[in-house]
C-alpha positions, 0 to 999 in steps of 0.5 A: 217074761209073759206066758200064756199057759199056767202050769201050777208049781211055778212062781212069779215075782210081783210088785204093788206100787205104793198108794201114798197114805194108804199102803206101802209098796209091796214086793211078793212072789205068787203062784198065778191062779189059772182060769179053772180057779179064777172063774169059780172064784168070781162065780156068784161073787156079787151075790155074796155078803161083804163078809163072804167076799172077804173070806173067799178072796182072803183064802184065795190070796193065802193059797197063792202068795208065797212070800212078801216083804210087807211089814207090820207096825212092829217091823215083823213080816206077817204070814202071807199064807194065812187068810186071817192076815189077808183080812187085815190088809188095807182094802186097796192092797187086798184088791190089788193083790187079788187082781194081780194073782188072778191075772186081771191086771199085770203087776206094777213095774218094779223100779228095782227090777233088773229089767221089765221082762224079768220073771221068775219060775219059768222053766222048760219042762222038756228038751224042746221047751214044749210043756206037753208030753206029745 
């Protein structure tokens, strides 16, 4: 399900398809970044040094990823809530996750999903399904 309103506190399922020879497919859950966070994230981005860009994006990803199935070379699952972990990702995966979390691009279609419209985390907040109080 696609929703045009981001209310913090829900998660979506995401999928980044494999980039052969660069990174494996990754299934993850994330809290989508609303415009009020995405716009400041990109503000002045091109004027930052590469190290500052990396730190800003790693921090943002660590705040929004909830869990993933990525494994390190020893078969362990690295902590996706840690910016230091994010800085160790292959650049292609790093930017792919950033694009999905910030809503610039949709998640790839997961071949194991029950249906293409499956999404987690959406729930009506009132009996009428209206998110506003009035």
